[in-house]
C-alpha positions as CSV (number, residue, x, y, z in Angstrom):
1,M,-56.4,19.4,0.1
2,H,-58.5,19.1,-3.8
3,S,-60.3,15.8,-3.0
4,T,-64.2,18.1,-3.3
5,S,-65.1,20.7,-5.8
6,P,-64.2,24.3,-5.0
7,P,-67.4,25.9,-2.7
8,G,-69.8,27.4,-4.6
9,S,-69.4,25.4,-8.0
10,P,-72.3,23.9,-9.3
11,L,-70.8,20.7,-8.7
12,H,-70.4,21.1,-5.0
13,R,-73.8,23.3,-4.9
14,T,-75.6,20.4,-6.5
15,S,-73.7,17.3,-4.8
16,G,-73.8,18.2,-1.6
17,Y,-72.0,16.2,0.9
18,H,-74.1,13.0,-0.3
19,S,-72.3,10.2,0.0
20,H,-74.0,8.9,-3.2
21,A,-73.7,11.5,-5.3
22,P,-70.9,11.2,-7.9
23,W,-67.4,12.7,-6.9
24,Y,-64.9,15.3,-9.4
25,C,-61.7,15.9,-9.0
26,W,-61.8,20.0,-9.9
27,L,-57.9,19.8,-10.8
28,C,-58.5,17.0,-13.4
29,P,-58.5,17.9,-17.3
30,R,-62.5,18.4,-18.2
31,T,-61.9,15.7,-20.3
32,F,-60.6,13.1,-17.4
33,R,-63.8,13.6,-15.2
34,T,-64.9,10.6,-14.9
35,H,-66.2,8.5,-12.1
36,I,-63.2,7.9,-10.3
37,S,-62.7,7.0,-6.6
38,K,-60.9,9.8,-4.6
39,R,-58.3,6.8,-3.6
40,T,-57.5,6.2,-7.2
41,C,-56.9,10.0,-7.4
42,A,-54.7,9.9,-4.3
43,T,-52.5,7.5,-6.3
44,V,-52.4,8.8,-9.4
45,L,-51.3,12.2,-7.9
46,M,-48.8,10.5,-5.2
47,I,-47.1,9.1,-8.5
48,L,-47.4,12.5,-10.5
49,A,-45.8,13.7,-7.6
50,L,-43.3,11.2,-7.3
51,A,-42.3,11.7,-10.6
52,V,-41.4,15.0,-10.7
53,I,-39.9,15.4,-7.3
54,C,-37.2,12.2,-6.9
55,P,-35.2,13.0,-9.6
56,F,-34.4,16.4,-7.7
57,F,-32.8,14.5,-4.7
58,F,-31.2,10.8,-6.9
59,A,-29.9,13.3,-9.5
60,D,-25.8,12.9,-8.0
61,Q,-26.1,9.5,-7.8
62,I,-27.4,8.6,-11.2
63,R,-24.5,11.1,-12.4
64,Q,-21.9,9.2,-9.8
65,M,-23.3,5.4,-11.3
66,T,-23.0,7.1,-15.1
67,R,-19.8,8.0,-14.3
68,S,-19.0,5.6,-12.0
69,S,-19.2,2.7,-14.9
70,A,-17.5,4.6,-17.5
71,L,-14.8,5.3,-15.5
72,R,-14.3,1.4,-14.9
73,V,-14.6,1.2,-18.8
74,E,-11.9,3.7,-19.3
75,A,-9.6,2.5,-16.1
76,S,-9.7,-1.5,-17.5
77,S,-8.4,-0.3,-20.8
78,N,-5.3,1.7,-19.3
79,L,-4.9,-1.0,-17.1
80,L,-4.8,-4.0,-19.4
81,Q,-2.4,-1.7,-22.2
82,V,-0.2,-1.3,-19.3
83,H,0.3,-4.5,-18.0
84,L,0.4,-6.0,-20.7
85,K,3.3,-4.1,-22.0
86,H,5.0,-5.1,-19.2
87,R,3.9,-8.5,-19.7
88,T,2.1,-8.9,-16.0
89,E,-0.4,-11.9,-16.1
90,I,-4.5,-9.9,-15.8
91,R,-6.8,-11.7,-14.1
92,L,-10.1,-10.1,-15.8
93,K,-12.4,-12.1,-13.4
94,P,-10.9,-11.7,-10.1
95,R,-11.9,-14.2,-7.1
96,L,-14.0,-11.7,-5.2
97,K,-14.2,-8.1,-5.4
98,A,-13.3,-5.4,-3.5
99,R,-16.5,-3.6,-1.7
100,I,-16.7,0.2,-3.3
101,R,-17.2,1.8,0.6
102,N,-17.3,5.3,2.0
103,Q,-13.6,6.0,3.2
104,H,-14.4,8.9,5.5
105,R,-16.7,5.8,7.8
106,L,-14.2,3.2,7.7
107,K,-10.5,2.9,9.9
108,Y,-9.7,0.7,6.1
109,P,-11.8,1.0,3.8
110,L,-9.7,-1.1,1.0
111,E,-8.2,-3.8,3.0
112,P,-6.1,-6.8,1.4
113,R,-6.9,-10.0,0.2
114,V,-3.4,-12.0,2.4
115,C,-3.4,-13.0,6.0
116,D,-7.0,-13.1,7.6
117,S,-8.2,-13.6,4.1
118,E,-5.9,-15.7,2.6
119,R,-5.5,-17.9,5.6
120,R,-9.3,-18.6,5.5
121,A,-9.1,-19.2,1.9
122,G,-6.9,-21.8,1.9
123,V,-4.8,-21.3,-0.8
124,G,-3.4,-24.7,-2.9
125,G,-5.6,-26.3,-0.3
126,V,-2.9,-25.6,2.2
127,K,-4.4,-22.8,5.6
128,K,-1.3,-21.0,6.2
129,D,0.4,-17.6,7.2
130,P,3.1,-15.3,5.3
131,Y,6.4,-15.6,6.5
132,M,6.9,-11.8,6.2
133,V,4.1,-9.0,5.1
134,L,6.2,-5.8,3.9
135,F,4.3,-2.6,4.1
136,I,5.2,0.2,1.1
137,P,3.5,3.5,1.8
138,S,2.3,4.0,-2.1
139,R,0.7,7.5,-3.3
140,P,-2.8,6.4,-5.0
141,N,-1.7,7.1,-9.3
142,N,1.6,5.7,-8.8
143,A,-0.3,2.2,-10.3
144,Q,3.5,2.2,-12.8
145,D,5.5,1.5,-9.7
146,R,3.4,-0.9,-7.8
147,A,3.0,-2.7,-11.4
148,A,6.9,-3.2,-11.4
149,V,7.6,-4.4,-7.9
150,R,4.6,-7.0,-8.5
151,E,6.0,-8.2,-11.7
152,T,10.0,-8.4,-10.0
153,W,10.9,-8.7,-6.9
154,A,7.6,-8.6,-5.4
155,M,7.0,-11.9,-7.8
156,H,10.0,-14.0,-6.3
157,G,8.8,-13.2,-2.7
158,R,5.6,-15.1,-3.0
159,L,8.1,-18.4,-4.0
160,C,9.1,-17.6,-0.1
161,N,6.0,-16.9,1.1
162,V,6.5,-12.7,1.8
163,R,3.4,-10.9,1.1
164,V,4.1,-7.2,-0.1
165,I,1.0,-4.7,0.7
166,F,0.9,-0.7,-0.5
167,G,-0.5,1.2,1.2
168,F,-1.9,4.6,1.4
169,G,-4.1,7.5,3.2
170,R,-7.0,9.3,3.4
171,F,-7.4,11.7,-0.5
172,E,-10.3,13.4,-1.9
173,D,-10.1,12.8,-5.9
174,E,-12.9,10.4,-6.9
175,T,-11.4,9.8,-10.0
176,L,-8.7,8.0,-8.4
177,L,-10.3,6.1,-6.5
178,E,-12.3,4.9,-8.8
179,Q,-8.8,3.6,-10.4
180,V,-7.8,2.2,-7.2
181,Q,-10.6,0.2,-6.2
182,L,-10.2,-1.6,-9.6
183,E,-7.0,-2.6,-8.9
184,Q,-7.7,-3.3,-5.6
185,E,-10.3,-6.2,-7.4
186,L,-8.1,-7.2,-10.0
187,Y,-4.6,-7.7,-7.1
188,G,-5.9,-7.6,-4.1
189,D,-2.8,-5.8,-2.2
190,L,-3.8,-2.2,-0.9
191,L,-4.5,-0.9,2.0
192,Q,-5.9,2.3,2.5
193,T,-6.3,4.3,6.1
194,A,-8.9,6.6,6.6
195,E,-7.0,8.4,10.0
196,V,-4.4,9.8,7.8
197,I,-4.7,12.1,5.4
198,D,-2.2,10.6,2.4
199,A,1.0,13.2,2.2
200,Y,4.5,12.7,2.3
201,H,5.0,14.6,5.8
202,N,2.7,12.0,6.7
203,Q,4.9,8.9,6.3
204,T,5.4,8.0,9.8
205,R,2.0,7.9,11.1
206,L,0.9,6.0,8.2
207,I,3.1,3.6,8.4
208,L,2.4,3.0,12.2
209,A,-1.5,2.9,10.7
210,F,0.2,-0.1,8.1
211,F,1.5,-2.1,11.1
212,Q,-1.2,-1.6,13.9
213,W,-3.1,-3.3,10.4
214,G,-0.5,-6.0,10.2
215,L,-0.3,-7.1,13.7
216,A,-4.2,-7.0,14.3
217,H,-4.8,-9.8,11.0
218,C,-1.3,-11.0,10.1
219,G,-0.8,-12.6,13.6
220,G,0.4,-15.9,11.9
221,A,3.6,-14.2,9.6
222,Q,7.4,-14.3,11.6
223,F,8.1,-11.2,10.2
224,I,6.8,-7.5,9.5
225,G,8.2,-4.5,7.9
226,K,8.4,-2.0,5.6
227,A,9.6,-1.2,2.1
228,D,10.4,1.6,-0.1
229,E,8.4,1.6,-3.9
230,D,11.4,3.2,-5.5
231,T,14.1,0.2,-4.0
232,W,15.1,-2.9,-5.2
233,I,15.5,-5.9,-2.6
234,N,16.6,-8.8,-3.6
235,I,14.7,-10.8,-1.6
236,F,16.5,-14.5,-1.5
237,G,19.6,-12.5,0.1
238,V,17.1,-10.5,2.2
239,L,15.9,-13.9,3.7
240,K,19.2,-15.2,4.5
241,Y,19.7,-12.2,7.7
242,L,15.8,-13.0,8.4
243,Q,17.6,-16.4,9.2
244,Q,19.9,-15.6,11.7
245,P,19.3,-16.6,15.5
246,E,19.4,-12.6,16.0
247,A,16.9,-11.7,14.2
248,Q,14.4,-14.2,15.7
249,Q,13.0,-11.4,18.3
250,D,14.2,-8.3,19.9
251,A,15.9,-7.2,16.9
252,V,15.2,-4.6,13.6
253,I,16.8,-5.9,10.7
254,G,17.8,-3.7,7.9
255,H,21.0,-1.5,6.8
256,F,21.9,1.1,9.7
257,L,23.5,4.6,9.8
258,M,25.5,5.8,12.6
259,E,25.8,8.7,14.0
260,E,24.3,11.0,11.1
261,K,23.7,14.6,11.6
262,V,20.2,16.4,12.0
263,K,19.8,18.5,9.0
264,R,18.3,22.0,10.2
265,L,18.0,24.3,7.5
266,P,14.8,24.5,5.8
267,E,16.2,23.8,2.1
268,Q,17.9,20.4,3.2
269,K,15.0,18.1,1.9
270,W,15.5,15.8,5.5
271,F,15.7,18.8,7.9
272,L,13.8,19.2,11.3
273,T,13.5,21.8,14.0
274,K,14.3,21.3,17.2
275,A,11.1,20.9,18.4
276,E,11.1,17.7,16.3
277,Y,14.4,16.1,17.5
278,A,16.4,18.0,20.0
279,N,19.3,16.0,19.8
280,D,22.4,17.2,16.8
281,T,23.0,13.5,16.0
282,Y,20.2,10.7,15.2
283,P,20.7,7.4,16.4
284,P,21.5,4.3,14.6
285,F,18.7,4.1,12.3
286,A,17.6,1.2,9.6
287,V,17.3,3.4,6.4
288,G,13.9,3.5,4.8
289,Q,14.5,1.5,1.6
290,L,13.9,-1.9,3.7
291,Y,13.4,-2.0,8.2
292,V,11.6,-5.4,9.3
293,F,10.9,-6.4,12.7
294,P,10.2,-9.6,14.4
295,R,6.4,-9.7,14.9
296,S,6.8,-10.1,18.2
297,S,8.3,-7.0,19.0
298,L,5.8,-5.2,17.1
299,P,3.6,-4.7,20.5
300,A,6.2,-2.8,22.1
301,V,6.9,-1.2,18.8
302,L,3.7,0.5,18.9
303,S,3.2,0.6,22.3
304,A,7.1,3.0,22.1
305,S,5.5,5.1,20.1
306,I,2.7,6.3,21.9
307,Q,5.4,7.9,24.7
308,I,7.9,9.3,21.8
309,P,6.8,12.4,19.9
310,I,6.6,11.6,16.2
311,H,8.1,12.6,13.5
312,W,7.8,12.3,9.8
313,L,11.7,11.1,9.1
314,D,10.2,7.4,9.4
315,D,13.3,5.8,9.0
316,V,14.9,7.6,12.0
317,Y,12.2,7.5,14.1
318,I,10.7,4.1,13.5
319,G,14.1,2.6,12.4
320,G,15.7,4.2,14.9
321,Q,14.5,5.8,17.6
322,L,11.8,3.1,18.4
323,P,14.6,0.6,18.1
324,E,17.0,2.4,20.8
325,F,14.1,3.3,23.2
326,L,13.6,-1.0,23.4
327,K,17.0,-1.8,23.4
328,L,16.4,-3.9,19.9
329,T,19.7,-5.8,18.8
330,L,20.1,-4.5,15.5
331,V,20.9,-6.9,12.8
332,K,22.3,-4.9,9.3
333,I,22.0,-5.8,5.9
334,Y,25.0,-5.2,4.8
335,E,24.6,-5.9,1.0
336,R,22.9,-2.1,0.5
337,C,24.1,0.8,-2.7
338,N,22.3,2.9,-4.5
339,L,21.6,2.6,-8.0
340,W,24.4,5.8,-9.1
341,E,27.0,3.7,-7.6
342,V,26.6,0.2,-9.0
343,E,24.2,1.0,-12.8
344,N,27.4,0.3,-14.8
345,L,28.5,-2.6,-13.4
346,P,27.6,-5.9,-14.3
347,C,25.1,-8.5,-12.7
348,F,24.3,-5.9,-9.8
349,G,21.1,-6.8,-8.8
350,R,22.6,-10.2,-7.7
351,Y,25.2,-8.8,-5.2
352,N,23.0,-5.8,-3.7
353,Y,20.0,-7.0,-1.9
354,I,18.8,-2.9,-1.4
355,I,19.4,-1.1,-4.2
356,H,17.9,2.7,-3.4
357,A,16.2,4.7,-6.4
358,T,15.9,2.7,-9.1
359,P,12.7,4.1,-10.5
360,A,9.7,0.8,-12.0
361,D,12.0,0.5,-15.8
362,K,15.2,0.2,-14.1
363,K,13.2,-2.6,-11.9
364,R,12.6,-4.6,-15.1
365,E,15.7,-4.2,-16.7
366,I,17.4,-5.3,-13.5
367,F,15.0,-8.4,-13.7
368,Y,14.9,-10.0,-16.9
369,H,18.9,-9.0,-17.4
370,P,20.2,-12.5,-19.0
371,C,23.2,-12.7,-15.8
372,M,20.2,-12.7,-13.4
373,Q,18.7,-16.0,-14.9
374,K,19.7,-18.2,-12.0
375,Y,18.3,-15.2,-9.9
376,R,14.7,-16.3,-11.6
377,Q,14.7,-19.5,-11.7
378,Q,15.7,-20.1,-7.7
379,T,13.5,-21.4,-5.3
380,C,12.7,-20.5,-2.1
381,V,14.1,-23.5,0.0
382,V,14.9,-23.0,3.9
383,P,17.9,-24.3,4.4
384,T,20.0,-25.5,7.2
385,D,22.6,-24.4,9.2
386,Q,25.1,-26.2,7.5
387,Q,23.7,-25.0,4.4
388,L,23.5,-21.4,5.2
389,E,27.3,-21.3,6.4
390,E,28.5,-22.9,3.3
391,E,25.6,-19.9,1.2
392,F,27.5,-17.6,3.0
393,S,31.1,-18.6,2.4
394,K,30.1,-18.5,-1.6
395,E,29.2,-15.7,-1.6
396,E,32.2,-14.1,-0.1
397,E,34.2,-15.7,-2.4
398,A,32.2,-14.5,-5.3
399,L,32.0,-11.3,-4.0
400,Q,35.9,-11.0,-3.3
401,H,36.4,-11.9,-6.9
402,F,33.8,-9.6,-7.3
403,V,35.6,-6.5,-5.8
404,K,38.7,-8.1,-7.3
405,N,38.0,-7.0,-10.5
406,N,36.0,-4.1,-9.7
407,L,37.7,-2.4,-7.4
408,S,35.9,1.1,-7.2
409,V,34.5,3.6,-9.3
410,V,35.0,7.0,-10.0
411,A,32.1,9.7,-8.5
412,K,32.0,13.3,-8.9
413,E,31.0,14.6,-5.2
414,K,31.3,18.8,-4.8
415,D,33.1,18.8,-8.3
416,K,35.6,16.6,-6.8
417,E,36.5,12.8,-7.8
418,T,36.6,10.8,-5.6
419,L,36.9,6.8,-5.4
420,V,33.7,5.1,-3.6
421,P,34.2,1.9,-2.5
422,I,31.2,0.0,-4.7
423,V,30.7,-3.1,-2.6
424,H,30.9,-4.1,1.6
425,L,31.6,-7.6,2.4
426,P,29.5,-8.9,5.6
427,A,31.6,-9.0,8.3
428,R,30.6,-12.7,10.4
429,N,29.0,-11.0,13.3
430,V,26.4,-9.2,12.2
431,T,24.7,-7.8,15.1
432,Q,25.0,-4.9,17.5
433,R,23.3,-4.3,20.7
434,V,22.1,-0.5,20.8
435,P,23.6,0.7,23.8
């Protein structure tokens, strides 16, 4: 373009097109008009052009890298303060670093380091699969609630080879994504699906996506289930029900509600339209705080979800409609309550296996209470049938004594005082077949 002097100039007239004549770049300043080759001139011009043009193309990437570094420092400082406050152990150098991947291109942009990864690594030199995997739907910004679960009942779950995985869907907040990725590097227990937008009304689809991941990667687990983030779970008590013969296959384990009426008014929290669910009453369904399937039943559950229209109440759909369609056995966990029913009673965390509406601070209060010292020191050893029967007998005697001294509490419902039972003794037959 500018390799020769412009026509009409003295240089052009004197040098012409002879190869032996000196060559000058007419764009260069007079002080730099030296005898340089065309190749050298072209190289210098290309370097100058790249130096001018490249920042326009890579400005966003440079800005993002600078922002990411600042966010990582800030987020790591915040997490360190939060977890040191609550006595959670922090591993500043995690064993594996989670890769930052595009959440729009991958089905699961964030995957936990459990099951396949754990089996390949060989935890403690022994390569084994989890006994149970529990998925907890979480919102990305609920780091405090996830920390409380890890510190309390999920920590005991690891003693029993139970793995807890927190899951959520796709979201667009880049700052929040950086914090979530840092949390994943620290703990390796987060799962994100890019196929479902993270929203409360997408809960059913999110859980089905989590179950699909569990079926593909946790083939050696005996049970796969779902738990709520705001729930206290006595993991040792729940495992007793999983060891029942009826719970081993073609079953769903949880606390069941019977003949619940469908809410139709839009101002009601859990309402469904006729188009979403036509009947006036629900089938027996496991409450969303906890329901568990044997892994052998999960393929049939996921297949049935293709045939039955999905709605947003996951406990009704996954814990009720699908088991009814598949004729699964219902194994009922009786020791379930709401926090407001028992929070003024002594040591209620030992005698109630599922406690609903338990915030983060209450989980720690239950776990670190002096009366729970025996619970905190308990280890997970699978008992024999005789030991299990003896344990059930001891629990019944303790519950009888507990109920005798604390028969009921007074609760206000619709401005009327009614007596509410606080504990229901487990029946000897803990199963029920769906007709």
